[in-house]
C-alpha positions in Angstrom: -7.1 1.6 -82.4 -4.6 -0.2 -84.0 -1.6 -2.2 -82.7 1.6 -1.6 -82.5 3.3 -4.5 -83.6 6.5 -3.0 -84.2 6.8 -2.3 -80.3 5.8 -5.7 -79.4 8.0 -7.4 -81.5 10.8 -4.9 -79.8 9.4 -6.0 -76.5 10.3 -9.5 -77.2 13.4 -9.0 -78.3 14.5 -6.7 -76.0 12.9 -9.6 -72.9 14.4 -12.6 -74.3 18.1 -10.9 -73.9 17.5 -10.0 -70.5 15.6 -12.6 -69.6 18.4 -15.1 -71.2 16.2 -18.5 -70.3 19.9 -20.6 -71.3 21.7 -18.9 -68.8 19.0 -19.7 -65.7 19.7 -23.3 -66.3 22.6 -23.8 -63.9 20.6 -22.0 -61.2 17.2 -24.1 -61.8 19.3 -27.2 -61.8 20.3 -26.2 -58.5 17.1 -24.9 -57.2 15.7 -28.3 -57.9 17.8 -30.8 -57.1 16.3 -34.1 -55.0 13.1 -34.0 -56.8 11.7 -35.7 -60.1 9.9 -34.8 -63.1 6.3 -34.0 -61.2 8.5 -31.7 -58.6 10.1 -30.0 -60.9 7.3 -29.1 -63.3 5.5 -28.0 -60.7 8.0 -26.2 -58.7 8.7 -24.4 -62.4 5.3 -23.2 -63.3 4.9 -21.6 -59.4 8.2 -19.5 -59.6 7.4 -18.1 -63.4 3.5 -17.6 -62.4 4.7 -15.5 -59.8 7.3 -14.0 -61.7 4.4 -13.1 -64.5 2.4 -11.9 -62.1 4.8 -9.1 -61.1 6.1 -8.1 -64.5 2.2 -7.7 -65.7 2.0 -5.4 -62.8 4.8 -3.2 -63.7 4.0 -3.5 -67.6 0.7 -2.3 -67.2 0.9 0.0 -63.7 4.1 0.6 -63.4 4.6 4.3 -63.8 1.7 4.6 -61.8 3.4 2.4 -58.9 7.0 4.3 -58.9 4.8 7.4 -59.3 2.7 6.7 -56.2 6.1 6.2 -54.4 8.1 8.9 -55.8 10.8 6.8 -56.9 12.0 7.3 -60.5 13.5 5.2 -62.8 17.0 6.3 -62.2 16.7 5.7 -58.5 15.2 2.3 -59.4 18.3 1.3 -61.1 20.4 2.3 -58.9 18.5 -0.2 -56.0 18.2 -2.8 -58.4 22.0 -2.7 -59.4 22.7 -3.1 -55.7 20.5 -6.5 -55.2 22.7 -8.0 -58.8 26.1 -6.8 -57.7 24.9 -8.9 -54.1 23.8 -11.9 -56.0 26.6 -11.5 -58.8 29.5 -12.4 -56.5 27.2 -15.0 -54.3 27.2 -16.5 -58.3 30.8 -16.5 -58.1 31.1 -17.8 -54.8 28.6 -20.7 -55.8 26.1 -19.5 -52.6 23.6 -18.1 -55.0 21.0 -20.7 -54.3 21.2 -22.0 -50.7 17.8 -24.8 -49.1 18.1 -27.4 -46.4 17.7 -30.8 -48.5 16.8 -33.7 -46.0 15.7 -36.4 -47.9 14.1 -37.8 -51.6 11.2 -35.7 -51.8 9.5 -37.9 -53.8 9.3 -40.1 -51.0 7.2 -38.0 -48.8 3.2 -38.4 -48.8 2.5 -34.2 -49.9 4.6 -33.2 -52.3 2.4 -29.9 -52.9 4.1 -29.0 -49.4 7.2 -29.7 -50.6 7.2 -27.5 -53.5 5.5 -24.6 -51.3 8.3 -25.0 -48.9 11.3 -25.1 -51.7 9.4 -22.2 -53.6 9.7 -20.4 -50.4 13.9 -21.2 -50.1 14.1 -20.1 -54.1 11.9 -18.2 -55.3 15.2 -15.2 -54.1 16.9 -15.1 -56.1 15.2 -17.5 -58.8 12.3 -15.2 -59.2 13.5 -12.0 -57.9 16.1 -10.4 -58.9 17.1 -13.0 -61.8 13.6 -12.9 -63.6 11.9 -10.4 -62.8 14.4 -8.1 -61.9 15.5 -4.5 -62.3 16.5 -4.9 -66.5 13.0 -7.0 -66.8 11.3 -4.9 -64.3 13.0 -1.6 -65.8 11.9 -2.8 -69.4 8.4 -3.2 -69.2 7.8 0.0 -67.3 9.8 1.5 -70.6 7.8 -0.5 -72.8 4.2 -0.1 -71.1 4.4 3.5 -70.8 4.6 3.5 -74.8 1.5 1.8 -75.2 -0.7 3.9 -76.6 -4.2 1.8 -77.0 -5.6 -1.3 -74.8 -4.7 -3.6 -78.0 -1.1 -3.0 -77.8 -0.8 -4.0 -74.1 -2.7 -6.9 -74.8 -0.3 -7.5 -77.0 2.3 -7.1 -74.7 0.8 -8.9 -71.9 0.8 -11.8 -74.3 4.2 -11.5 -75.3 5.8 -11.2 -72.1 3.5 -14.3 -71.0 5.0 -16.2 -74.4 8.1 -15.1 -73.8 8.3 -16.4 -69.8 6.2 -19.8 -71.2 9.5 -20.1 -73.2 11.6 -19.7 -70.0 9.4 -22.6 -68.6 10.0 -24.6 -70.8 13.7 -24.2 -71.0 14.0 -24.6 -67.0 12.3 -28.0 -67.0 15.0 -29.7 -70.0 17.9 -28.3 -67.6 18.1 -31.7 -65.9 18.7 -33.2 -69.3 20.9 -30.7 -70.1 22.8 -31.5 -67.2 22.6 -35.1 -67.6 24.5 -34.8 -71.0 26.7 -32.4 -69.8 27.4 -33.1 -66.6 27.8 -30.8 -63.4 31.5 -29.0 -64.0 30.1 -27.2 -67.5 27.3 -25.8 -65.9 29.2 -24.6 -62.7 31.5 -23.0 -64.9 28.5 -21.4 -66.7 27.0 -20.1 -63.4 30.8 -18.5 -62.3 30.6 -17.3 -65.7 27.4 -15.5 -65.7 28.1 -14.2 -62.1 30.6 -12.2 -63.9 28.8 -10.9 -66.5 25.1 -10.0 -63.9 28.3 -7.9 -62.1 29.0 -6.1 -65.3 25.2 -5.2 -65.5 24.8 -4.3 -62.0 27.4 -1.7 -62.4 25.9 -0.3 -65.4 22.8 -0.6 -64.2 24.0 1.8 -61.3 26.2 3.9 -63.9 22.5 4.4 -65.8 20.9 5.2 -62.5 23.5 7.8 -61.3 23.7 9.7 -64.7 20.0 9.9 -64.8 20.0 11.5 -60.9 23.1 13.1 -61.6 23.6 14.6 -65.3 26.8 15.9 -65.4 28.9 13.3 -63.0 30.4 12.1 -66.5 32.4 14.4 -68.5 
């Protein structure tokens, strides 16, 4: 029972490209605004942990889940593309992350309750669809279905956890990057990423429609 290292390495490359930690920094800086290091670490850990659970579930059981729901990958790409399209336009308008800020978080007694409160406000869109979105979910399903041994599945799971750990480390350094560059460059990156996200969303829908209607593109 051999482990497929080529599959695992390709999976790591694909996930890093899709998750793209650097592009998450502008959104994270906005989502964690008002909190100091302790708050940001806990919030980032909670978002990443939830995303890991979602993606691991689809990595190991994705095909079975879609089969039970009678959903194919093509239809999933169309639906996911629509969600990404809406969020891409929100990023262009600077409205991707919205929450109610009512004071200095660090001055309150129970920081854990504040982390949970902010998490409930920003997990959508930070967790879904930005981290555990249609691109990442489709990727883990495809690679998970190619695994032919439990060792390879374990390797894919550890690789996924490693990629998201790297994302976690990138997020918690986001405020430092903001202090070095200022807000304007991050806002500009966010707007550019919004345009890129719209293009990705359209491509997802085109790929999905091609799968549902194979002859619709000449």
